[in-house]
N, C-alpha and C positions, 0 to 999 in steps of 0.2 A: 297596606299597600301605599306606596309613595305617591304624592301628588305632585306633579311637576307643573309650574306656573310660568316659568321663565326659561329661555333658551339656555341661559348660564346654569341652571339647576340640572337641565339634561345633560349638559357636557360634564358637569360635576359628577353626575351618577355615572356616566359612561367611564370617565376617568378613573373611578375608584375600583373597577372591575379588575380582577386579576385571575389566576388560574384557581384560586380558593374560593373566590365569589365571582363565578363566570355567568350566572343567570341572574337578571334583574327584571321586575315586573313592575310597572308604574302606570299611572293614570294620568292623561293630559286632558283636561276639561275641554269639551266640544269635539273631541276626537276618539277617546276610548282608552282601553287598556292595551298596553303593549308589553312584550316579552322581548328582551334583548339577550342573545346569548353570544358570549365572547369565545370565538374560535382562534386557537393558536395553532401554528404549524407543527410544533413538536408536542402537541397534547395528546392525551390518551384518545382512543376511539371513542365515538358517541356511545356505542354499546357498552364499553366498559365504565364510562361515566354514569349511564343509566343505572348499572348494576349497584354503584355506589350511592347514588343520589335519587331515591324514589320519587321525590318532588320534580326532578327534571324529567322522569319518565311521565309523570302526569302531565306536566306542561307540554311535553313533545306530542303526546297522544291527543291532548286538547287542541294544539295548534294543527295537527294533521286533519282532525275532525273539522275543524273550521274552514281549512283550506279547501277540503273536499265539498263543503257546502257553498264555496264561493266567496267565503267572507275574507279571504286573504288578499294582500296587496304586496307588490314589490317594494323594495327599498326606495327606488326611484319614484314610484307612485306616492309613498309616504312623504318623502321630502318635498315632492311638488304640491302636496296637499297642505303642507304647514306654512303658515304666515306669521309675522311678528304679532298679529292680532291674537293668535292662539296662546301666546305667552304673556298677554297683557294682564295687569293685576286687577 
């Protein structure tokens, strides 16, 4: 799993995502493990993607379980929780 230490590394990770590599999981020290899913408007449905990618199915199920346990946060909450200190070396 990729470890992100700087905001530039986070942006690089996101910028390399495309339809072939649409799911990334990484660790930010002091915050935890994150899963990012690239969603494109003209992309296949999630159900068809899950059929092709069993790892995606596992990650979605894991994410749903954690959300039901109250472990989830919105993107806005995530962004508010991050500061430059989180990316300090």
